[in-house]
Every structure is written in C-alpha cells, then in structure tokens.
N, C-alpha and C positions, 0 to 999 in steps of 0.2 A: 297288713295284707295278710289274707289267709293263704295257706298252702295249697288249698283245694278252691281256687276262686269260682270253678263253673260247676260245683255240686250245689245243688238245690237241697234245702232242709227237707226233710220228710216229715210229714204231718203226723200228729198223734203219736210222739215217741212213747216207746215202752222201755221200761228199766231192765238192765241186765246187771246182775250183781255177781261178782267173781272174787275169789278169794287167791291172793298171791302173797309171797312173803314180802315183809315190810322194806327190806333193802332193794328187792328187785322193783317194787312200786316207787321208791324214791328215785332210784336210777332212770326208770320209765318217765316219771314226771319232770325230772331235770332235763333229760333229753328232749322232750316234748317242748318245754320251755324255751330251750336254747334254739329250737328251730321254729318259734313262734307259732306253735300249733297245740291245741288241746289233746289231752289224753283220748278224750271221747272221739275227736275227729279222727285218730290214729285207729282205734278200735273199730269205728264205722266203717274206715276204708279196708282194714284187713277182713272184716266180714264180707264186704261187697266182693273183694277179690278172691276169698275162699269160696264163696257161692258160686262165682263165675268159673273158678278153677274145676269146680265138680259139676258144672252143667246145670245149676239150679236157677230156674227162672222164677223171678217174683215181680210183682208189680206194685213199687212203692207209690203211697199216696203222696204227691208233692204239693207243697205251698209255694207261692211266688217268692222269688229272691227279694230282699230289700235292696235297692241300690244306693 
C-alpha cells in the first residue's frame, strides 16, 4: 500500500536531476524503503508542499488512478 493513496499520478512526467552526496542518498533511500515509499514519491510531495507554502498555484494534468 502506498503512503499517499489519494494522490493521482501526473501526466507527462518531466525529469529533475539533483546532485547530493552518496551517503545522504543512501540514507534517504533506506529511510524511504523502510516506509514503503519511493524516493520519487517523497520528492514529489516535498515539491507540492514547497509550492503551496509559497503560494504558487499550478494545474497539473492528471491521469486516472489504476484501482
């Protein structure tokens, strides 16, 4: 079961590449795995929260969830 069950996938994903130190990446991926969530899901949630915190509105194109 996903940690964000009510979030629909955005259509037409775009790639975001970041550079972080290897030990931080390993710790992050291990924490995500222990919580049964992907690193990408966490990063997407952080971006949504950051945009909301700064009052940035956007209209994602959504595709239907697969049940």
